[in-house]
N, C-alpha and C positions, 0 to 999 in steps of 0.2 A: 504494500500500500504506500502510495506517495501522496504528498500534500499538494501536488500541482493540479491546477484546474485546466480542463480542456477547453480551448477556444475553438471556433470553427476552423481557424487557420492551422492549429496544431493537429486537429483530427484529420483534416484533409491531407496534411503532409505525412502523417503516420500511415495512412492507408490510401495512396493515390488512386489505384485502380482495383484494389483487392475488395472493395466494398460493392463491386458489381460494375455495371456499365454506366456509371454516373460520373460526369466530369466534376472536377473540384469546384468549390464555391468561388474561388478567385484564381485567375490564371493570366499570365502576361507573356508576350513574345519577346520582351526585352531580356537579354541574357544577364544583365546586371540586377534584375529585379529578384527579390526573395520569392516571388510567386512564379518564377520560370521553371518549367518542367519539360525538358526536351522530349522524353519518351511519350508524354501525353500529346504534345503538339504534333509529333510524327503521325499519330493516329488521325489527326484532323479533328477540329472542333467546329461545330456548326453553332451559330449564334442567331437567335431571333430576338430582335429588339423592337418593341412597340408593334408587334405583328408583322415585321418585315425582316427577312433573312439578310444579314449583313456579312460581307466578306472582307471588310476593311478594319476590323476591330484589333486594336493593339493590346488591350487589357480589359477584363470584365470582372464584375463582382455581382453574383446573383443575389446574395442576402441583402446587400446595400442597394441594389437596383440601379447600377450604372455601368457604362462602357466608356472606354477611351478610344477615340479615333484620330487618325492623323489629320492635321489641318493643311490640306493640300500638299504642296511640295516644300513647304517652309521647314527649315531646320534651325537648331540653335547653334551656338559657337562650336560645340563638340561634334556637330554633324548628326545629332539625334533629331528625329522628327518632332515638331511641335504637335501637341495633342490637345484635344478639347474633350471635356467630360460631359457626357449626355446622360440624363437621369430618366429612368422609366423601367418598365418591366423587362426582365432579361431571362431568356431561356437558353440553355446550352445542351448540346448532345455530341457524342462521338460520331464521326462520319464513317469510321472503319472499326470493326471489332478488335478486341485485344488479341495478340498473337496466341496467348494461352487458350482463348476461346476458339480460335480458328483451328488450333491443333486438335482439340477434342472432337470437333464436328466434322 
């Protein structure tokens, strides 16, 4: 028994894909982000935001209800894309099954 409390971020990090075919609550395509997970991104993530499928999402959070999208071709001094945060209902799904699921069937 430990005295640590589980937050949604720690629970998602502890079981990224073992909990089934549900994407994590928060995911980013930026490699420097603590929410970056290469193995999950390789499976492909589908995002529906305000009943529209989006393909330009840089980061999302389902529980807080927001996505970040690039602001055109504008970049900051370091060459990273400038992003804008859009608030609304977010739904995420995997576009391809996990490799362990594909091996079983």
